[in-house]
Backbone as CSV, one residue per row, in Angstrom:
resi,resn,N_x,N_y,N_z,CA_x,CA_y,CA_z,C_x,C_y,C_z
1,MET,89.646,52.037,185.616,89.992,50.991,185.150,90.205,51.288,183.629
2,GLU,91.462,50.837,183.060,91.677,51.304,181.592,90.772,50.191,180.555
3,ARG,90.669,50.654,179.458,89.965,49.903,178.511,90.910,48.920,177.884
4,PRO,90.275,47.672,177.560,91.664,46.746,176.770,92.040,47.234,175.437
5,VAL,93.280,47.220,175.253,93.781,47.725,173.822,93.276,46.609,172.915
6,THR,92.355,47.329,171.787,91.809,46.686,170.822,92.670,47.034,169.613
7,ARG,92.135,46.382,168.342,92.884,46.879,167.130,92.376,48.285,167.003
8,LYS,91.233,48.647,166.928,90.804,49.907,166.827,91.292,51.056,167.694
9,LEU,91.386,50.625,169.009,91.991,51.667,169.703,93.510,51.754,169.502
10,LEU,94.545,50.681,169.104,95.635,50.871,168.805,95.695,51.530,167.310
11,ALA,94.720,51.219,166.625,95.202,52.411,165.414,94.726,53.659,165.342
12,THR,93.958,53.970,166.418,93.625,55.419,166.636,95.006,56.037,167.124
13,PHE,95.402,55.385,168.095,96.540,55.690,169.054,97.598,56.184,167.902
14,ILE,97.969,55.163,166.650,99.248,55.177,165.799,98.855,56.593,165.037
15,GLU,97.686,56.780,164.965,97.229,58.053,163.975,97.305,59.389,164.911
16,TYR,97.152,59.081,166.086,97.444,59.939,167.141,99.013,60.549,167.152
17,ALA,99.696,59.266,167.236,101.291,59.470,167.506,101.753,59.981,166.323
18,ALA,101.154,59.654,165.252,101.787,60.242,163.777,101.816,61.642,163.657
19,LYS,100.814,62.379,164.234,100.920,63.736,164.367,101.709,64.432,165.570
20,GLY,102.334,63.256,166.152,103.207,64.069,167.158,102.554,64.439,168.665
21,CYS,101.322,63.816,168.849,100.525,64.308,169.805,100.519,63.401,170.941
22,ALA,101.044,62.139,170.733,101.161,60.855,171.882,102.028,61.481,172.887
23,THR,101.278,61.152,174.261,102.320,61.609,175.509,103.339,60.446,175.741
24,SER,104.328,60.449,176.723,104.779,59.381,177.280,104.178,58.174,177.700
25,ILE,103.153,58.765,178.603,102.079,57.893,179.191,101.540,56.912,178.544
26,GLU,101.034,57.635,176.918,100.338,56.714,176.074,101.229,55.772,175.568
27,TRP,102.128,56.359,175.141,103.511,55.659,174.448,103.662,54.560,175.279
28,GLN,103.789,54.701,176.477,103.862,53.221,177.448,102.629,52.320,177.282
29,ARG,101.744,52.548,177.354,100.339,51.998,177.318,100.412,51.283,176.075
30,PHE,100.648,51.954,174.682,100.424,51.238,173.697,101.906,50.651,173.040
31,ILE,102.894,51.358,173.046,104.038,50.729,172.274,104.846,49.892,173.140
32,VAL,105.006,50.184,174.405,105.801,49.324,175.427,105.062,48.108,175.626
33,ALA,103.845,47.944,175.735,103.070,46.772,175.739,103.589,45.852,174.443
34,HIS,103.113,44.416,174.702,103.151,43.316,173.729,101.670,43.005,173.578
35,TYR,101.479,42.506,172.418,100.132,41.975,172.161,100.281,40.545,171.785
36,ALA,99.212,39.786,171.991,99.019,38.625,171.582,98.659,38.063,170.308
37,ASP,97.909,39.084,169.935,97.310,39.218,168.417,98.572,39.605,167.478
38,PRO,99.216,38.611,166.513,100.213,38.781,165.658,100.147,40.196,164.824
39,GLN,98.550,40.624,164.494,98.516,41.854,163.631,98.794,43.209,164.586
40,MET,98.481,43.023,165.826,98.584,44.244,166.520,100.116,44.250,166.806
41,GLU,100.682,43.547,167.370,101.966,43.148,167.510,103.204,43.529,166.333
42,GLU,102.512,43.244,165.016,103.487,43.786,164.191,103.519,45.374,164.188
43,ALA,102.115,45.816,164.003,102.009,47.570,163.858,102.563,47.963,165.132
44,ARG,102.501,47.676,166.257,103.132,47.842,167.335,104.980,48.143,167.231
45,ARG,105.359,47.219,166.491,106.759,47.084,166.167,106.896,48.358,165.030
46,GLU,106.436,48.095,163.970,106.583,48.931,163.103,106.501,50.544,163.557
47,CYS,105.397,50.681,164.148,105.324,52.159,164.613,106.478,52.688,165.578
48,ALA,106.943,51.649,166.555,108.000,51.999,167.130,109.123,52.218,166.671
49,ARG,109.251,51.407,165.531,110.618,51.628,164.559,110.393,52.765,164.111
50,VAL,109.010,53.304,163.541,109.092,54.282,162.724,109.200,55.914,163.409
51,LEU,108.550,55.734,164.603,108.530,57.157,165.539,109.507,57.217,166.382
52,GLN,109.848,56.091,166.916,111.372,55.966,168.007,111.067,56.787,169.045
53,GLY,109.995,57.197,169.549,109.644,57.740,170.754,108.571,58.890,170.636
54,PRO,107.910,59.094,171.913,106.622,60.176,171.782,107.230,61.415,170.973
55,GLY,106.374,62.028,170.660,106.288,63.440,169.960,107.598,63.612,168.642
56,ARG,107.759,62.490,168.243,108.789,62.673,166.956,108.177,63.030,165.967
57,ALA,108.832,63.546,164.886,108.129,64.163,163.725,108.534,63.045,162.575
58,VAL,107.402,62.895,161.493,107.905,62.070,160.663,107.626,62.499,159.191
59,THR,108.472,61.836,158.180,108.106,62.502,157.015,106.772,62.185,156.414
60,SER,106.585,62.451,155.096,105.301,62.319,154.471,105.171,60.846,154.038
61,GLU,106.159,60.152,153.737,106.292,58.493,153.355,106.205,57.791,154.953
62,GLN,106.806,58.168,156.085,106.514,57.603,157.337,104.965,57.855,157.495
63,LEU,104.400,58.892,157.482,103.194,59.281,157.898,102.019,58.382,157.231
64,GLY,102.535,58.316,155.753,101.663,57.274,154.842,101.704,55.568,155.651
65,LEU,102.906,55.323,155.918,102.854,54.067,156.337,102.199,53.895,157.612
66,LEU,102.123,54.585,158.418,101.714,54.829,159.797,100.316,54.632,159.465
67,ARG,99.713,55.689,158.564,98.255,55.431,158.089,97.563,54.249,157.658
68,SER,98.696,53.542,157.014,98.292,51.943,156.274,98.327,51.234,157.571
69,LEU,99.066,51.039,158.434,99.153,50.387,159.512,97.649,50.523,160.397
70,ALA,97.180,51.755,160.748,96.058,51.791,161.180,94.919,51.509,160.529
71,ASP,94.964,51.705,159.335,93.692,51.047,158.284,93.866,49.955,158.415
72,ARG,94.952,48.942,158.242,94.710,47.563,158.320,94.572,46.963,159.686
73,LEU,94.863,47.746,160.473,94.373,47.268,162.048,92.772,47.494,161.938
74,ARG,92.147,48.553,161.546,90.711,48.621,161.573,89.898,47.607,160.677
75,SER,90.885,47.237,159.581,89.788,46.515,158.437,90.262,45.048,158.683
76,GLY,91.248,44.631,159.515,91.448,43.243,159.773,91.998,42.801,159.014
77,ILE,92.898,43.333,158.133,93.867,42.552,157.094,95.301,42.693,157.168
């Protein structure tokens, strides 16, 4: 049984995906899913927009944006 996706778990996935390490299975679990939590849903949409799929390379600006998303999820702001 999979653990429920929390803000911290989604943040960890975003950081992992930003490095180009996310698999298509992880992409399905974290990005294709939708969240009732508005902050998680916003982060999910922004991550999907930036990465556009698993294993995509990102610019340093995009990397900064993804790290910021993860930080905000962890801090709850």
